C-alpha positions as CSV (number, residue, x, y, z in Angstrom):
1,X,137.9,-245.3,-104.1
2,X,138.4,-241.6,-103.2
3,X,136.4,-238.8,-101.7
4,X,135.1,-237.8,-105.1
5,X,133.5,-241.1,-105.9
6,X,130.3,-240.8,-104.0
7,X,128.1,-240.6,-107.1
8,X,130.2,-242.8,-109.4
9,X,129.2,-246.3,-110.6
10,X,132.7,-247.7,-111.1
11,X,131.3,-250.6,-113.0
12,X,130.4,-248.2,-115.8
13,X,133.6,-246.2,-115.6
14,X,136.5,-247.2,-117.9
15,X,139.2,-248.0,-115.3
16,X,141.7,-249.3,-117.9
17,X,142.8,-245.7,-118.5
18,X,142.9,-244.8,-114.9
19,X,146.2,-244.3,-113.0
20,X,146.5,-244.4,-109.3
21,X,149.5,-242.1,-109.5
22,X,148.7,-239.2,-107.1
23,X,150.4,-236.5,-109.1
24,X,149.5,-232.9,-108.4
25,X,149.0,-229.9,-110.6
26,X,151.0,-227.0,-109.6
27,X,151.4,-224.9,-112.7
28,X,149.5,-221.6,-113.1
29,X,150.8,-220.4,-116.4
30,X,147.9,-220.3,-118.9
31,X,149.9,-221.6,-121.9
32,X,151.3,-224.5,-119.9
33,X,147.9,-225.3,-118.4
34,X,146.4,-225.3,-121.9
35,X,149.0,-227.8,-123.1
36,X,148.4,-230.0,-120.1
37,X,144.7,-229.9,-120.6
38,X,145.0,-230.8,-124.3
39,X,147.4,-233.7,-123.5
40,X,145.0,-235.1,-120.9
41,X,147.4,-234.6,-117.9
42,X,144.7,-235.0,-115.3
43,X,142.4,-237.3,-117.4
44,X,143.9,-240.6,-116.0
45,X,143.4,-239.9,-112.3
46,X,139.9,-239.3,-111.0
47,X,140.9,-237.5,-107.9
48,X,143.3,-235.3,-109.7
49,X,140.7,-234.3,-112.3
50,X,138.3,-233.5,-109.5
51,X,140.9,-231.2,-107.8
52,X,141.8,-229.5,-111.1
53,X,138.1,-228.9,-111.9
54,X,137.6,-227.4,-108.4
55,X,140.7,-225.2,-108.9
56,X,139.8,-224.0,-112.4
57,X,136.1,-223.3,-111.5
58,X,137.1,-221.5,-108.3
59,X,139.2,-219.1,-110.4
60,X,136.3,-218.1,-112.6
61,X,135.4,-214.5,-112.0
62,X,131.8,-214.3,-110.8
63,X,129.2,-211.8,-109.9
64,X,129.4,-210.6,-106.3
65,X,126.5,-212.7,-105.0
66,X,126.9,-216.2,-106.4
67,X,125.1,-219.1,-104.7
68,X,127.4,-221.5,-102.9
69,X,127.2,-224.9,-101.2
70,X,125.6,-223.4,-98.1
71,X,122.8,-221.9,-100.1
72,X,122.1,-225.3,-101.6
73,X,121.9,-226.9,-98.1
74,X,119.5,-224.1,-97.0
75,X,117.1,-224.4,-100.0
76,X,117.1,-228.0,-101.2
77,X,114.7,-229.3,-98.5
78,X,112.3,-226.4,-99.1
79,X,112.3,-226.9,-102.9
80,X,112.4,-230.7,-103.1
81,X,110.7,-231.7,-99.9
82,X,110.1,-235.4,-99.6
83,X,109.2,-235.9,-103.3
84,X,110.9,-238.6,-105.3
85,X,113.6,-236.9,-107.3
86,X,112.9,-239.0,-110.4
87,X,109.4,-237.6,-110.6
88,X,110.4,-233.9,-110.3
89,X,109.6,-231.9,-113.4
90,X,112.5,-230.0,-114.9
91,X,112.3,-226.3,-115.6
92,X,111.4,-225.2,-119.1
93,X,114.7,-223.7,-119.8
94,X,116.4,-227.1,-120.3
95,X,114.0,-227.6,-123.2
96,X,113.4,-231.3,-122.8
97,X,117.1,-231.8,-123.1
98,X,118.7,-235.2,-122.8
99,X,119.7,-235.9,-119.2
100,X,122.8,-238.0,-119.6
101,X,123.6,-240.2,-116.7
102,X,127.1,-241.1,-117.9
103,X,128.7,-243.2,-115.2
104,X,126.6,-242.1,-112.3
105,X,125.0,-244.4,-109.7
106,X,121.4,-244.3,-108.8
107,X,122.0,-241.6,-106.2
108,X,123.9,-239.5,-108.7
109,X,121.1,-239.8,-111.3
110,X,118.6,-238.6,-108.7
111,X,120.8,-235.7,-107.7
112,X,120.8,-234.2,-111.2
113,X,117.2,-233.0,-111.0
114,X,117.5,-231.7,-107.5
115,X,120.5,-229.6,-108.4
116,X,118.9,-228.2,-111.6
117,X,115.7,-227.2,-109.7
118,X,117.8,-225.4,-107.1
119,X,119.7,-223.6,-109.8
120,X,116.4,-222.5,-111.4
121,X,115.4,-221.1,-108.0
122,X,118.6,-219.0,-107.8
123,X,118.9,-218.0,-111.4
124,X,115.5,-216.7,-112.5
125,X,117.2,-214.9,-115.4
126,X,118.0,-218.1,-117.2
127,X,115.5,-218.7,-119.9
128,X,117.1,-221.3,-122.1
129,X,120.0,-223.6,-121.1
130,X,119.8,-227.1,-122.8
131,X,123.5,-227.9,-121.9
132,X,122.9,-227.6,-118.1
133,X,121.8,-231.2,-117.4
134,X,125.0,-232.6,-119.0
135,X,127.2,-230.1,-117.1
136,X,125.5,-231.0,-113.8
137,X,125.8,-234.8,-114.5
138,X,129.5,-234.5,-115.5
139,X,130.5,-232.5,-112.5
140,X,128.7,-234.8,-110.1
141,X,131.3,-237.4,-111.0
142,X,134.0,-235.1,-109.5
143,X,132.1,-233.7,-106.5
144,X,132.1,-234.7,-102.9
145,X,128.4,-234.0,-102.5
146,X,125.4,-232.3,-104.1
147,X,126.2,-229.0,-102.5
148,X,129.7,-228.8,-104.0
149,X,128.4,-229.7,-107.4
150,X,125.7,-227.0,-107.1
151,X,128.4,-224.4,-106.2
152,X,130.6,-225.3,-109.1
153,X,127.8,-225.1,-111.7
154,X,126.6,-221.8,-110.2
155,X,130.1,-220.4,-110.6
156,X,130.1,-221.4,-114.3
157,X,126.7,-219.8,-114.8
158,X,127.6,-216.6,-112.8
159,X,130.8,-215.9,-114.7
160,X,130.9,-212.1,-115.3
161,X,134.1,-211.9,-117.4
162,X,132.8,-210.5,-120.7
163,X,135.7,-212.0,-122.6
164,X,135.0,-215.5,-121.2
165,X,131.9,-217.1,-122.6
166,X,130.9,-220.4,-121.0
167,X,127.3,-221.7,-121.2
168,X,124.4,-220.2,-123.2
169,X,121.6,-219.2,-120.9
170,X,119.1,-217.5,-123.2
171,X,117.5,-218.6,-126.4
172,X,119.0,-215.6,-128.3
173,X,122.5,-216.7,-127.2
174,X,121.8,-220.3,-128.1
175,X,120.3,-219.7,-131.5
176,X,123.0,-217.2,-132.5
177,X,125.6,-219.9,-131.5
178,X,123.8,-222.3,-133.8
179,X,124.0,-219.8,-136.6
180,X,127.6,-219.1,-135.9
181,X,128.3,-222.8,-135.9
182,X,126.6,-223.0,-139.3
183,X,128.8,-220.2,-140.6
184,X,131.9,-222.1,-139.4
185,X,130.8,-225.3,-141.0
186,X,130.2,-223.5,-144.2
187,X,133.8,-222.3,-144.1
188,X,135.7,-225.2,-142.5
189,X,133.7,-228.3,-143.4
190,X,132.5,-227.6,-146.9
191,X,132.2,-231.3,-147.9
192,X,130.1,-232.0,-144.9
193,X,128.0,-228.9,-145.4
194,X,127.4,-229.9,-149.0
195,X,126.1,-233.3,-147.7
196,X,123.8,-231.5,-145.2
197,X,122.3,-229.3,-147.9
198,X,121.7,-232.3,-150.2
199,X,119.9,-234.5,-147.6
200,X,118.2,-231.9,-145.3
201,X,115.4,-229.5,-145.9
202,X,116.5,-227.3,-143.1
203,X,120.3,-227.1,-142.6
204,X,120.1,-224.8,-139.6
205,X,117.9,-227.3,-137.8
206,X,120.7,-229.9,-138.2
207,X,123.3,-227.4,-136.9
208,X,121.1,-226.5,-134.0
209,X,121.9,-229.9,-132.7
210,X,125.6,-229.0,-132.3
211,X,125.5,-228.6,-128.5
212,X,123.4,-231.7,-128.1
213,X,126.2,-233.7,-129.8
214,X,128.6,-232.5,-127.1
215,X,126.3,-232.1,-124.1
216,X,124.1,-235.2,-124.5
217,X,125.3,-237.7,-127.1
218,X,129.0,-237.8,-126.5
219,X,130.1,-240.6,-124.2
220,X,131.6,-239.8,-120.8
221,X,135.2,-240.4,-121.7
222,X,134.9,-238.0,-124.6
223,X,132.9,-235.1,-123.0
224,X,135.2,-235.2,-119.9
225,X,138.3,-234.7,-122.1
226,X,136.4,-231.8,-123.9
227,X,135.4,-230.3,-120.6
228,X,139.1,-230.5,-119.4
229,X,140.1,-228.1,-122.2
230,X,136.8,-226.1,-122.1
231,X,137.5,-225.0,-118.5
232,X,140.9,-223.7,-119.5
233,X,140.2,-222.2,-123.0
234,X,136.5,-221.5,-123.1
235,X,133.7,-221.7,-125.6
236,X,135.8,-221.8,-128.7
237,X,136.8,-225.3,-127.8
238,X,133.1,-226.4,-128.2
239,X,133.0,-225.2,-131.8
240,X,136.3,-226.9,-132.5
241,X,135.1,-230.3,-131.3
242,X,131.7,-230.0,-132.9
243,X,133.4,-229.3,-136.3
244,X,135.7,-232.2,-135.8
245,X,132.7,-234.5,-135.1
246,X,131.1,-233.4,-138.3
247,X,134.3,-234.0,-140.2
248,X,134.6,-237.5,-138.8
249,X,130.9,-238.2,-139.5
250,X,131.3,-237.2,-143.1
251,X,134.6,-239.2,-143.5
252,X,133.1,-242.4,-141.9
253,X,129.7,-242.1,-143.6
254,X,130.7,-240.7,-147.0
255,X,129.1,-242.7,-149.8
256,X,127.1,-244.8,-147.4
257,X,123.3,-244.8,-147.4
258,X,121.7,-243.0,-144.5
259,X,120.8,-245.3,-141.6
260,X,117.5,-243.4,-140.9
261,X,115.3,-241.0,-142.7
262,X,116.9,-238.1,-140.8
263,X,120.4,-236.8,-141.0
264,X,120.0,-235.4,-137.5
265,X,119.3,-238.9,-136.1
266,X,122.3,-240.3,-138.1
267,X,124.7,-237.7,-136.6
268,X,123.4,-238.3,-133.1
269,X,123.8,-242.0,-133.5
270,X,127.3,-241.6,-134.8
271,X,128.3,-239.3,-131.9
272,X,126.8,-241.8,-129.4
273,X,128.8,-244.6,-130.9
274,X,131.9,-242.6,-131.7
275,X,134.1,-245.0,-129.8
276,X,133.7,-247.4,-132.7
277,X,135.6,-245.1,-135.0
278,X,137.5,-242.4,-133.1
279,X,139.4,-242.2,-129.8
280,X,139.1,-239.1,-127.5
281,X,142.7,-238.3,-128.3
282,X,142.1,-238.4,-132.1
283,X,139.0,-236.3,-131.7
284,X,140.8,-233.5,-129.9
285,X,143.8,-233.8,-132.3
286,X,141.4,-233.2,-135.2
287,X,139.7,-230.4,-133.4
288,X,142.9,-228.5,-132.7
289,X,144.2,-229.1,-136.2
290,X,141.4,-226.8,-137.6
291,X,142.8,-223.3,-138.2
292,X,139.8,-221.7,-136.7
293,X,139.0,-217.9,-136.5
294,X,140.4,-216.0,-133.5
295,X,138.3,-215.9,-130.4
296,X,137.7,-212.2,-131.0
297,X,136.6,-212.9,-134.5
298,X,134.1,-215.6,-133.4
299,X,132.8,-213.2,-130.8
300,X,132.1,-210.5,-133.4
301,X,130.4,-213.0,-135.6
302,X,128.3,-214.2,-132.7
303,X,127.3,-210.6,-132.0
304,X,126.4,-210.0,-135.6
305,X,124.1,-213.1,-135.6
306,X,122.5,-212.0,-132.3
307,X,121.8,-208.6,-133.8
308,X,120.2,-210.1,-136.8
309,X,118.0,-212.3,-134.6
310,X,117.0,-209.3,-132.4
311,X,116.2,-207.2,-135.5
312,X,113.8,-209.9,-136.6
313,X,112.2,-210.3,-133.1
314,X,113.6,-213.8,-132.6
315,X,114.7,-213.7,-129.0
316,X,112.6,-216.4,-127.4
317,X,112.0,-220.0,-128.4
318,X,109.5,-220.4,-131.1
319,X,108.8,-222.7,-134.1
320,X,111.9,-222.3,-136.2
321,X,111.4,-221.2,-139.8
322,X,112.6,-223.4,-142.5
323,X,115.6,-221.2,-143.0
324,X,117.2,-222.6,-146.0
325,X,113.9,-222.9,-147.8
326,X,113.4,-219.1,-147.6
327,X,113.7,-219.0,-151.4
328,X,110.1,-219.8,-152.1
329,X,109.3,-221.1,-155.5
330,X,106.1,-219.1,-155.9
331,X,107.9,-215.8,-155.1
332,X,111.1,-216.3,-157.0
333,X,111.9,-215.8,-160.7
334,X,115.3,-215.4,-162.2
335,X,116.3,-215.6,-165.8
336,X,119.7,-217.0,-164.7
337,X,119.2,-219.5,-161.9
338,X,116.5,-222.0,-160.9
339,X,114.9,-222.1,-157.5
340,X,117.1,-225.1,-156.6
341,X,120.3,-223.3,-157.7
342,X,119.3,-220.2,-155.6
343,X,118.7,-222.5,-152.6
344,X,122.2,-223.9,-153.1
345,X,123.6,-220.4,-153.1
346,X,121.5,-219.6,-150.0
347,X,123.2,-222.5,-148.2
348,X,126.6,-220.7,-148.7
349,X,125.7,-217.3,-147.3
350,X,126.1,-216.3,-143.7
351,X,123.3,-217.7,-141.5
352,X,122.1,-214.3,-140.4
353,X,121.2,-213.4,-144.0
354,X,119.7,-216.8,-144.8
355,X,116.8,-215.6,-142.7
356,X,115.9,-213.3,-145.6
357,X,114.4,-213.9,-149.0
358,X,116.0,-212.8,-152.3
359,X,114.8,-209.5,-153.8
360,X,115.6,-208.6,-157.4
361,X,117.3,-205.2,-157.5
362,X,118.7,-205.0,-161.0
363,X,118.6,-206.9,-164.3
364,X,120.1,-206.0,-167.6
365,X,116.9,-207.3,-169.3
366,X,114.9,-204.6,-167.6
367,X,117.3,-201.8,-166.7
368,X,119.7,-202.1,-169.6
369,X,123.5,-202.5,-169.7
370,X,124.4,-199.3,-167.7
371,X,127.0,-199.4,-164.9
372,X,125.5,-196.2,-163.5
373,X,122.1,-197.8,-163.3
374,X,123.7,-200.9,-161.8
375,X,125.1,-198.7,-159.0
376,X,121.9,-196.7,-158.5
377,X,119.8,-199.9,-158.1
378,X,122.3,-201.7,-155.9
379,X,123.4,-198.9,-153.5
380,X,121.7,-198.9,-150.2
381,X,121.5,-202.7,-150.1
382,X,123.9,-204.8,-148.1
383,X,124.7,-207.6,-148.8
384,X,124.0,-208.2,-152.5
385,X,124.2,-211.2,-154.8
386,X,125.6,-210.8,-158.3
387,X,124.6,-213.4,-161.0
388,X,126.0,-213.5,-164.5
389,X,125.0,-215.7,-167.4
390,X,127.4,-215.6,-170.4
391,X,126.6,-216.2,-174.1
392,X,128.4,-219.5,-173.7
393,X,125.8,-220.6,-171.1
394,X,128.2,-220.3,-168.3
395,X,126.8,-219.1,-165.0
396,X,128.9,-217.5,-162.2
397,X,128.4,-214.9,-159.5
398,X,129.5,-213.4,-156.3
399,X,128.2,-212.8,-152.8
400,X,129.1,-209.2,-151.9
401,X,129.0,-208.2,-148.3
402,X,129.3,-204.5,-148.6
403,X,127.2,-201.7,-150.0
404,X,128.5,-200.5,-153.4
405,X,128.3,-196.9,-152.1
406,X,131.5,-197.6,-150.3
407,X,133.3,-197.2,-153.6
408,X,132.9,-193.4,-153.2
409,X,135.2,-193.3,-150.2
410,X,138.1,-193.3,-152.7
411,X,136.9,-190.3,-154.6
412,X,137.7,-190.8,-158.3
413,X,140.2,-193.5,-157.5
414,X,139.5,-197.1,-157.9
415,X,139.2,-198.0,-154.2
416,X,138.9,-201.5,-152.8
417,X,136.5,-202.6,-150.0
418,X,134.4,-205.5,-148.8
419,X,135.0,-208.2,-146.2
420,X,136.1,-211.8,-146.1
421,X,132.5,-213.0,-146.0
422,X,132.5,-212.3,-149.8
423,X,133.0,-215.2,-152.2
424,X,132.6,-216.0,-155.9
425,X,131.1,-219.1,-157.3
426,X,130.3,-221.0,-160.5
427,X,127.1,-222.9,-161.1
428,X,127.5,-223.9,-164.8
429,X,129.0,-226.0,-166.2
430,X,129.9,-227.3,-162.7
431,X,129.2,-226.0,-159.2
432,X,132.1,-224.6,-157.3
433,X,132.5,-222.0,-154.6
434,X,135.8,-220.1,-154.1
435,X,137.0,-218.8,-150.8
436,X,138.0,-215.1,-150.3
437,X,141.4,-213.6,-150.9
438,X,142.7,-210.1,-150.5
439,X,143.2,-208.2,-153.8
440,X,146.5,-206.4,-153.8
441,X,146.5,-205.2,-157.4
442,X,144.7,-207.4,-160.0
443,X,146.2,-207.3,-163.4
444,X,142.6,-207.1,-164.5
445,X,142.6,-203.4,-163.5
446,X,145.2,-202.7,-166.2
447,X,142.8,-201.5,-168.8
448,X,144.8,-198.7,-170.3
449,X,142.6,-196.2,-168.6
450,X,143.1,-193.8,-165.7
451,X,142.1,-196.7,-163.4
452,X,145.6,-198.2,-163.3
453,X,147.1,-194.9,-162.3
454,X,145.2,-194.9,-159.0
455,X,145.7,-198.5,-158.1
456,X,147.8,-199.7,-155.2
457,X,151.5,-200.9,-155.4
458,X,151.9,-203.7,-157.8
459,X,151.3,-207.3,-157.0
460,X,150.7,-209.5,-160.0
461,X,148.2,-211.9,-158.6
462,X,145.4,-212.3,-156.1
463,X,146.8,-213.6,-152.9
464,X,145.5,-215.5,-149.9
465,X,145.8,-213.8,-146.6
466,X,147.4,-216.3,-144.3
467,X,149.5,-214.4,-141.8
468,X,148.1,-214.3,-138.2
469,X,147.9,-210.5,-138.3
470,X,145.5,-210.6,-141.3
471,X,143.2,-213.2,-139.8
472,X,140.7,-210.9,-138.1
473,X,140.6,-208.3,-140.8
474,X,139.2,-209.9,-143.8
475,X,136.2,-211.5,-142.2
476,X,134.3,-208.6,-140.7
477,X,133.2,-205.2,-141.9
478,X,135.4,-202.5,-140.3
479,X,132.6,-200.0,-140.0
480,X,130.2,-202.5,-138.3
481,X,132.6,-203.2,-135.5
482,X,134.7,-200.0,-135.2
483,X,137.7,-201.7,-136.5
484,X,140.5,-199.5,-138.1
485,X,140.1,-199.0,-141.8
486,X,143.4,-200.6,-142.5
487,X,141.9,-204.0,-141.4
488,X,139.3,-203.9,-144.1
489,X,139.6,-206.6,-146.7
490,X,139.9,-205.7,-150.4
491,X,137.5,-207.9,-152.2
492,X,135.3,-205.4,-154.3
493,X,136.2,-202.4,-156.3
494,X,134.1,-200.1,-158.5
495,X,134.4,-196.9,-160.5
496,X,132.7,-195.4,-163.5
497,X,135.1,-197.5,-165.7
498,X,134.7,-201.0,-164.3
499,X,133.8,-203.4,-161.5
500,X,136.3,-205.8,-160.0
501,X,135.4,-208.6,-157.7
502,X,138.1,-210.8,-156.2
503,X,137.4,-214.4,-155.3
504,X,139.2,-217.2,-153.6
505,X,141.9,-219.6,-154.9
506,X,143.2,-216.9,-157.3
507,X,139.8,-216.2,-159.0
508,X,138.8,-212.6,-159.9
509,X,136.1,-211.2,-162.1
510,X,136.3,-208.0,-164.1
511,X,133.2,-206.3,-165.8
512,X,133.6,-203.3,-168.0
513,X,131.4,-200.2,-168.0
514,X,128.8,-201.3,-170.6
515,X,128.1,-204.6,-168.7
516,X,128.4,-206.4,-172.0
517,X,131.9,-207.9,-171.6
518,X,133.9,-209.4,-168.8
519,X,137.0,-211.4,-168.1
520,X,138.5,-213.5,-165.3
521,X,141.8,-213.9,-163.7
522,X,142.9,-217.4,-162.6
523,X,146.1,-217.9,-160.7
524,X,148.0,-220.9,-162.1
525,X,149.3,-222.0,-158.7
526,X,145.9,-223.5,-158.0
527,X,144.5,-226.7,-159.5
528,X,140.9,-225.8,-159.5
529,X,138.9,-224.9,-162.6
530,X,138.5,-221.2,-163.6
531,X,135.4,-219.3,-162.7
532,X,134.4,-219.0,-166.3
533,X,136.0,-218.2,-169.7
534,X,139.0,-215.9,-169.5
535,X,137.1,-213.5,-171.7
536,X,133.3,-213.6,-172.1
537,X,130.2,-211.9,-173.3
538,X,127.5,-211.2,-170.8
539,X,124.0,-212.5,-171.8
540,X,122.2,-211.5,-168.6
541,X,123.3,-209.9,-165.3
542,X,121.2,-209.7,-162.2
543,X,121.7,-208.2,-158.8
544,X,119.7,-209.5,-155.8
545,X,119.2,-208.0,-152.4
546,X,118.0,-209.6,-149.2
547,X,114.5,-208.9,-148.0
548,X,113.6,-209.3,-144.3
549,X,111.0,-212.1,-144.2
550,X,109.9,-211.0,-140.7
551,X,109.4,-207.3,-141.2
552,X,108.4,-207.3,-144.9
């Protein structure tokens, strides 16, 4: 066929989509290159794809001393010797990963282990890299020889551009990526997430498979298309495609009984057989239709998850805790929600806090209906969970990302703060979670008191932030990441007069100073049900903090 077909079993390769047109790729403009990658410009010509891969990988900025093809030729005999490659034990850092063979011939299959062992020799700092076998196997299809494949993989691993994340090489990076993926599923695939919570005891364990779906289960024609775009756009593409896979899984399997006793196995089987239901083009189309966070925003979220893991001492592979069962029945007692309901709430919160257990900070049954005591018991804790039960048996609440002490920054004024990780929810009479919005000036604040005199310029409703310039700001706490204060979301507000919590889809909650009475605002432009009655009497109010399960 061509000089790049040495390791390819052409009987396994789908030749129907291959073109013999020897077109070249001459563009260097990033945006044009991105469009060509998404459109599959080089996907239909094996030789062209090999040349494009070589060009893109050659342009990756790497550390000064990066092993090349000559290094491989020097060390391969010393490391492998005369041993049969199929009997070679793989390094621990691939974690018993699947070793996909895709469309490789016998020589190509044998070359995978040899290359991985040589990489282990040259990269002693790699401690966990389950995606590596798939990347090696894929690039062998487009390499002239083993040495060239080795060099290309080494360049990907040795990338030293801090803004260009490629492959996770430590357990900390991998585990935080799984938590980040869980956060993204929670926000962008809520129907699928609800299914995962219903059928799995450990949701994070399911989401920890996300890289395996791509680098292991996905068939050759699909992972190659993903890799085309990955080399141009980076790590964010992987999140996009994994989210799309989960969306398709939920769509195809919705209402059907599970095929096995494990949702993990069902998803793996679905991805393996994805050609039965979704084409590569449709998968990518779905992936890029998701209005995902910005690259910077995802990077900050990943950093937050890494920090949470480091603080809990989870930096090397160990037996994973049953994260979403952190709400232990024997240690939990609420007068408002059951253990099951609290576990449902736990499945909505950011993954880095799902590692914690709930800690009761304030309850009106014990501490009385005093807003000042509410503040004194809640301050110093971040995040917190607000639960309310009304005299009409309605149950609602809010996840609040920011310490209530932040309210003092406005002096005596009613100042707004919080981040886009905040949300409000309803448990009774029906379960519903509402996404965040930015509060401009809730009509709720118009209480006839001084409060309204200090509020911001009028805007009669709660509004969703949808402009690109707003997209980074609402999600992350400004003070955590040194972002300018003007980027802070306005979700929470508190004064000696009242508490205001803004929720998504036009929902907002107002509690007066005696914590006996509250009311809600519901924007009529949305079709969903209100959070609770427009005006209500509070029966019980609780505030919960998050206790570190690792450090007591």
